[in-house]
N, C-alpha and C positions, 0 to 999 in steps of 0.2 A: 272609258274603261282603262282603269289604271293596271300598268306592267306586274306582275310577280319580278322580284330582285332579291337577289343574293349579295350578302356583305362578306366577305372571304378574307381575313387577317392572316397573313402571311409572316410568322415572329416565332422564333425560337424558345425568347426572352418571354412573352407575353404566353406562349401555349404552355412554359412550366410555371407559370406564374410569379413570374421575377420581376415582370413589367407590367406595368396597369395599362390595358389595351385603350388607347385614345383616339386612335384612328379609326377602329372600327364605326364607335359610334359618331364620329366625325361623318364619315362614310355613310351612314344610315342618315344622317342629318340634310346631307346634299341631294342622296334621291329619294328621300319625300319630300323634299321643296320642289324636286323638279317632277313630283304626282305618282312617284315610285311605291307599292305598299311591297315595304323590306318585308319579308316573309321567314328570313332564316339569315341566323347571323352564325359564324365560326370562327376561331384562331384556330390553326396547323403552324405547326414546323415548317420551315423550311426542308423539309424530302417528299421528294417526288412522287412517291408513292400516295402519300395522305392526301397531299395536292389533289392529285388526280380523281383521287376516291371523291375525295367535295365537287370538286369540279363535276364530274362524272353525277353524283347523286344529284346536283341541281339541274343538269342539262336533263336529267330523265324526269323531273320534277318543271320540266318550262317555265324555269327561272333566267330571268337576264341574271349574267354574273356578273359582280363588279370584286375587284382584289386589291389588299393593298399589302404589298409587298414589302418587307423592311419595315412595318409598322412609320412609313412617313410621310405622311401627309400631319 
């Protein structure tokens, strides 16, 4: 049985479309190679309320959550 996962990139510039998100797709690739079914991806700004909202949404859907802060991967 594959686990479902969410990949969330935290990046102000990525959220505003000022920078291409390469971290999120890299994370999806890594998770997929490890056998996860990545069913949700998102880019959110570095704002606590928006991050919390995304995390709660994914937790409610019982996904394993992987975050990429500051687009560092």
